[in-house]
N, C-alpha and C positions, 0 to 999 in steps of 0.2 A: 248380655242378650245379643244373639247374632242378628246382624243387620239383614233385612229382606228387601228384595227389589219391589218397586212400586208397581211392577207390571207382572202379569201372570207367568208362572214357571212354565218351562217346556214340558210336554206331555211325557209321561212315563212310557218307557218301551213296551210295545204291545197294546197300547191304548190309542192308537192313531185313529182319526176320524177323516171325514172328507176334507179336501183342501180348503183352507180358510179364505182363500181368494181365487178368482178366475178372471180370465181375460177374454170375454165373449165377443168383443168388438175390436179386433185388431186393426190397425190403420197402417197404410203404406205411403211411401213417398208419392205425392201427387194426388192422394185421396184421403178423406176423412179429416178429422179435426185432432190437433195435438192434445194431450192430456193437460188437465188443470195443474198449474204449478203453484204449490202453497208457499206461504211465507213462513220461516221458522225463526227461532230466537237463539240467542247464545246458550240459554239454559237447555235447549234441546240437544246440543252437542254432548253434554254429560250423559243424557239418557241414551244417545246412540252408542257411546262407549260402554255403558252398563249392559245394554242389550247385546252388544257384540261380545262382551265378556260372557254373558249367559249362554250365548250360542257356542262359544269355545268350550265352556264347562259341560255343555249338554252332550257334546261328542268330542271329548278331549283327544282321544287317540287319532281320530280322523283329522282334526284341525292341526294338531301338533305334528303329525306325520307329514302333512301337506306342507307346512311350514318348513319341516326338516328337509324336504326335497330341494327347496330353494337355498337352504344353507349348504347343502352338498354342491349344488351348482355354483354358488358363489365361490367355494374353495377350489373348484375345478377351474373357474375362470382365472382366479388369482394365481394358481399353479401354472396355467397356460401362458399368462402374461410374464411370469417370472422366467419360464423357459425361453421366452422370446426376447428377453431383456427389455421388456416394455412395461415395468412396474409403475412407471410414471402415470400411466393411464388408469390406475386402480381408482384413484379419487375421482376422476371425471366419470368413470363408469358407475361408481357408487352413487354419484349425484344423478347419473343418467337412469339408475334403477327407480329413482322416484317417479320418473316420467312414465315408465312402463309398469310401475306397480299395480295399477288398477287392472291391467291386463292379466298380470300374474295371479290376481286374487279371484279370477273368474270362478274357479272351483269352490272357493269359499262363499261366493254369492249363492251358488247352487246348494250348498249345505244350509245356508240360512233360509233359502227358499222352501227347502224341504222340511225344515223345522217349522216354518209358518204354515206349511200345508199338512202339518202333522203326520208326516211320512218318515220312514226310517232312512238313515243316511249311512253312507260308506265311503271309503276312500275311492273305490272304483266309480261310484256315481259322480264324486267330485271331479275326478280326472276325465271322465267321460263327457263332461260338460263342454270341453273344448271342441271335440268333433261334433257334438250335438248341435252347437250354435256356431259351427265353423263359418258359415256364409257371412253372418253379421260380424263375427269377431275378426274375420279377415280384413274387412274394410276399415273397421275401427282400429285394429291392430296395425295395419299398414301406416295409418295416420300417425299413431303413436311411435312406430318404429322410425318413420321418417324424421319426426321430432328428435328422437334419440340420436340418429345419425347426425342430424344437423348440430346437436349439442356437442358430440364428440368432435366433429370437424371444427366447430367454433372454439372449443377448448384447446385443441391443438394449434390453432392459429394464434390464440391469445397467448399460449405458452411460448410459441415461436417468436412473437413480437416483443415480448418482455424478457425473454431468456436466450436471445442470440440464436434463434433458429432451432432450438431444442429444449424440451422440458428439463428442469434441473435434475441432477442425479438423485436417485431414491435415497441414498445415504444421507444426503443433506437437504432433502425435500422440504421437511418442516422448517428448518432454519432459514432456507432460501425464501420460503414464503412469508416468514415473519420478520426477518431482519435485513433482507436485501433492499437496496435503495428504491428499487422499483415495485417492491412488494405492496405498499398501500394502494397505488394506482392499478396495479395487477388485480388485487383482490376486488377493487371497486368495479373495474370493468368486467371481471368474471362473474361477480355476483349479479351485476345488472343484466348481463346477457342470460344467465341462467334463470333469473327471475322472470324475464319476459317469456322465455320458452316454457318454463314451469306454469305460468299463469294460462298460457294457451292450452297446454295439455290438460291441465286440471279442469278447465272449462269444458273441453271436449270429453273427457272420460269420467268425470265425477259421477255423472248419472247414466251415461249412455251404456257402459258395460253391465251394470246390474240390471239396467232396463231390458236389454236384449235377452238376458237370462230369465227375467220374469214374464215378458209378454212377447207376442208375436208382433214384431215391429221392425221396420227397416233400420239399417244402421244410420242412414241420413237423418230419419226422424229422430232417432235416439240421440245422435250427437247434437241436433238442433235444440231438442228438449234439454239437454244437459247445459248447453250454453245459456238458454233462458232461465233455467234454475239457478245457475250460479250467478248470472247478472242480477236477477231480482233479489237474491239473497247475498249479495257480494260482501257486505260487512261481516256477516256470520261465516261465510265461506273462507274469508281470509284467515279467521281465527282457526277454522276447521282444517284448512290446509296446513297451517303451521303446526297444529296438533299432530297430523298425520306425519309430517316431516320429522317432528321431535321423537315420536314413538318409533318410526322406522330407522332413524339415525341412531337411536339408542341401541336398537338391535344390532346394527352394523358395527358400532364401536365395540360391542362385546365380542369381538372376533367373528362377527356373522352369527354366532350361536343364537344370539338374542332374536334373530329373525324368525326362529321356530315359533316364537310366542307373538312378536310384534306383527308379522304379517297377517296371521289369522285374526288377531284382535282388530287390526285396522280393516281387513277385508269384511269381517262380519259387521263392524260398526258402520262401514261405508254402505252396506246393503240397507241398514235401518236409516241412514241418512237419505238415500234414495227414496225409500218408502214414505219417509216423513214429507218430502218435498213434492213428489209426483203423485197425483191422485189416480 
């Protein structure tokens, strides 16, 4: 017997109704009250993934094509680094993608929003979400990009300190990281620095980006709400962040091809995480 989701299926094409949600009371920085932040449990994270998977299956060509765009971008970046003989930056940039991943998934939040509103979806609508919410996305995006730049600079400095002023050659990169005398301390310092930056970015972006897609709200209020939501649910959010990293990293390990599925799944699931935490 086929397993069925515990939540209602997506509407059949052509059967759309009025939006299931509305935001009649927008608030802006300096006025109004922030939304209520709900407490969630570990069990909720599995439901977010299930609903994210349902969103992906409801419009597979839109979601997979969207993810495929980032696969192509990943190959272009790797090719460009290879041409500049800077392949040692591939791993730091892969880690850095985790920092800006929520920004890359904006179009997927729009797809999930349209599903919830019982409206038809398309790749064009997903991509047009970037200019549509450009004001809010610019502010949040700048914050995330600054963190990405800080991570790349930090990674280069750490490489320079532990590997005599330059990252190890890509031909011996893995062996140098694993068996070199300085490898354990290098990995410890790099992991600690990355964890701090990742925690800050996750707190800022986990809720804020889907929130500006969903409602008329200032980026400052969205980021503040995100920090509050992550802080109040920090135990669940640690596991949720680890799950996102695991799924995204799995997509990258498969020569980036897996991002075509991993990014849409994580993006749609993150939308449902936001809807579960913010009233």
